[in-house]
N, C-alpha and C positions, 0 to 999 in steps of 0.2 A: 504493499500499499503506500503511495506517495505521502511524505511527509505532511504537505498541505493537506490532504484527504484526512490523514490519521489526527493532527490537531483539530481539524473541524468536528469530526468523531468525538473527541475526547470533550471538546468544549461544548457539544450537543449533549453529551451524556450528564456533564458538570452542571450545565443550566437546569436539566431535567431534574437534578436531585439539589438544586438550591445552592449549589457552590459559587463562589466567588474567584473569580481569575484576575489576577494583574499581569500584564506584561510590562515590562522596563523599557523606556527609551532612552537609549545613552545621549549624554550630552553632544552637541557638535554644531554644524554651522548650518544656517539655511540660506535661500536665495528667495527674493520675489522680484521677477522679472516683469517690467511695466513696458510693453510695448507701444509703438507709436499709435497703434490703433484706441488705445486708451484714453489718449489725449483728445479734449473737447475744449473749444473756445472758451475764455471767462464770458464775453458778450457773443450771442448766437448772430450777429449782425456781421461778426468779423468776416472777411473773406480768408479761405485757408484752403488748403490740398492736404489731404491725409488719405494715403493709400493702403494703410494698414502696416505698412514697413517704415514709412516716414511721413512725417508731418511738417509742412513747411507754411511760409507766410509771403505768398506770392507778392503782396505790395509793400513788405516791410513795416506796415502802419498796424495800429491794434494788435500788438503781439502775443498776447498772453493765452496760455492754456492751463488745464489742470486735468489731473487724473487721481482716481482713489489708490490708496495703498493698503493690502490687507495684510497685515503683520501678527504672530501668533503673541498672545498676552504673555507678560513676562520676558520676552524676546529682549535681547542688548543690540542695537543696530551699531554695526560695526564699520562699515564702509558704504558709499554711495558712489555708482559708477555710471557716468553717463557717457553715451553712444550718439555721437554727432557728426555732421559734415559742416566744416567751416570753410568758405571761400573767399571770404571777405579779405580785403588788403587794407581796409580801414580798421584802426583798432577799438573804434567806438561800435563797429558790428559784431554782433557775438549771439551765442545761443547760450543759454544758462538754464538749470534747473534746481529747485532747491526743494526738500523735503521738510513740510511741516505739520505740525500737529494742531488739532483745533478743539478747545475744551467744551465744546457744543454750546457755548454762549457769545460765539461770533468774534472770541479772540484767540488769535493763534500765535505758535511759535516757532522760530526758525531753527530746524534741527542739521541740517546739512545745505552746503552750497557748491555747485560747481559748474564751472564756466569752459566754453569751448577757447581754442588757443590759435587759429589762424592756421589749422593744419592737415587740411583736407577730411578724408575719412580719419576718424581718430576717436579716442576717449580720455576722459580725466576723471579723477576720482577725488573725494572728500572723506578722511577717515577720522576727522576730528568733529565727533557728533556730540551735539548738545542734547541733553534731555533724551538720552541713549535708549533707556528703559523702556518698552511699551506697556502701556497701560490702557488696555480698551474699555476699562470701567469707567475711566475719566476722561478718554481723546478718542479723535478719529484723526487719521493719517491720510496725508494727501502730497501729490507732487504738483510744484507750479513751473511752468516751462515759460521761458522768454525766447520770442524769436525776434530780433528786433530790425531784420534785414532780410531780403528775398536770396541773399547769399549763404543764408545757413539754415540747417536744419537737423531735425530730431530724429535718430533711430528709436531711442529706448533708454530705459534705465534699469539698474540692477541694484536691488538695496540688498545688502548681506546682514546677516544677522547671527548671534552665537544664543544656544539655548540649554539649559539642563533641565530635564524633566524625567519624572516617573510617571506615565500616563495609565490610567485604569483602562483596559481593554474592555470588560465586561464588569459590572457589578450587580449582583442580586442576591439580597439578603433574604433568607427563608426560615420564618419560624416553624418549627415542627410543633405538632402537637401530642408528641409523644411524652 
């Protein structure tokens, strides 16, 4: 019998008899990948282009976009990596993204900030994270993207985090009448 079928059988028998099982997850790193397709303009009157692989601002005006970020409660953000294209020769033309948290009362804090560097297809990262511990009971998390020129665009963002956990797979308390 294959190992996964055996585990399923043991789990089913245990549940039938009211036993509890706990499976431990070891500590490690996780990654939340946010593609270009997730970014929407802050104002829906903005002119923009998003083919799912990249988002760009063809006019260079009204450059702000946002995307949600779903991170596990209790994780610690360790790095934000921004993938972009920057063909601008003017230092004031750039792409930037920042990770923020919102306290559900229209007050937000910047956690990380990454900016392009006139390098064609490239990436930059920020590993100096403010408010690094994720608390989903108090905050929601998002990315804000700025594309202030038609010569820059975004491919996506990866948020790296670390975690340590012992997660219950199934818990069932059974009171016996014996």
